[in-house]
C-alpha positions in Angstrom: -156.3 50.9 -117.9 -157.5 47.2 -116.5 -158.8 44.3 -117.6 -157.3 43.1 -120.8 -155.4 40.2 -121.1 -151.3 41.0 -120.6 -148.9 40.0 -123.5 -146.1 38.0 -122.3 -142.9 38.6 -124.0 -139.9 35.9 -122.5 -136.2 36.9 -123.2 -133.8 33.9 -121.9 -129.8 33.5 -122.0 -127.5 35.6 -122.9 -128.9 38.8 -124.6 -126.3 40.9 -126.5 -125.5 42.4 -129.7 -125.2 39.1 -131.8 -129.0 38.4 -131.5 -130.2 42.0 -132.0 -132.8 41.0 -134.4 -134.2 38.3 -132.8 -134.5 40.5 -129.5 -136.5 43.2 -131.7 -138.9 40.7 -133.0 -139.6 39.3 -129.9 -140.2 42.6 -128.3 -142.9 43.8 -130.6 -145.9 44.6 -129.4 -149.0 42.4 -130.1 -152.5 43.4 -131.4 -154.0 43.1 -128.0 -155.1 45.7 -125.6 -154.0 44.4 -122.2 -150.4 45.4 -120.9 -146.8 43.8 -121.7 -145.0 41.7 -119.5 -141.5 41.7 -120.7 -140.2 38.5 -119.0 -136.3 38.4 -118.3 -136.1 35.7 -115.6 -134.2 33.2 -117.8 -131.8 36.1 -118.7 -128.3 35.7 -118.1 -126.9 38.2 -119.9 -128.1 42.2 -120.8 -126.2 44.7 -123.2 -127.1 47.9 -124.7 -129.3 46.0 -127.3 -131.7 45.0 -125.1 -131.9 48.7 -123.5 -132.3 50.2 -126.4 -134.4 47.6 -127.8 -136.8 47.8 -124.2 -136.7 51.5 -125.0 -138.8 51.1 -128.4 -141.0 48.7 -127.0 -141.5 51.6 -124.1 -142.8 54.3 -127.1 -144.5 51.6 -129.1 -146.7 51.1 -126.4 -147.2 54.7 -125.0 -148.0 55.3 -128.4 -150.9 53.0 -128.3 -151.6 53.6 -124.6 -150.4 50.2 -123.2 -148.7 49.9 -120.0 -145.1 47.4 -120.1 -143.7 46.2 -116.8 -140.4 44.2 -116.9 -139.4 41.3 -114.4 -136.2 40.5 -113.7 -134.9 37.1 -112.4 -131.7 37.9 -110.6 -130.0 40.8 -109.4 -127.5 40.6 -112.0 -130.2 41.5 -114.3 -131.6 44.0 -111.9 -128.6 46.3 -111.8 -128.0 45.7 -115.2 -131.9 47.9 -115.5 -130.8 50.2 -112.7 -127.8 51.2 -114.3 -129.3 52.3 -117.5 -131.9 53.6 -115.5 -134.9 52.0 -116.4 -136.6 52.4 -113.3 -137.7 55.5 -114.2 -139.2 53.9 -117.8 -140.9 51.1 -117.0 -142.3 49.2 -113.1 -139.6 46.2 -112.7 -140.7 43.1 -110.4 -139.0 40.3 -109.4 -142.6 38.1 -108.8 -144.3 37.2 -111.7 -147.7 37.3 -110.0 -147.5 41.1 -108.6 -146.4 42.1 -112.2 -149.4 40.4 -114.1 -152.1 41.6 -111.4 -150.6 45.1 -111.6 -150.5 44.9 -115.1 -154.4 43.7 -115.7 -155.8 46.3 -113.0 -153.6 48.7 -114.1 -151.7 49.8 -111.5 -148.7 49.9 -113.8 
């Protein structure tokens, strides 16, 4: 996939079960055709709630042929994603520009 605009979904703060509905609403595909960047650079913590919703988003994106990438902002969030095995399902970036370029050029 190349071309198209990128849908950016930003999640910040403590991402846990107390915010389940908010996280589920945020991690919803728009009607666009381009890639999706989930920006976790403002996240301080993420639990299994976020992991489950990211997996759901991945499934939904696969169903409509959209690429999804994750942007981490801290080693803590990167470690949580790695421990959950999400590196198998997503390209994970530490740099926003690199992630956006990969999504717009179809290298994700």
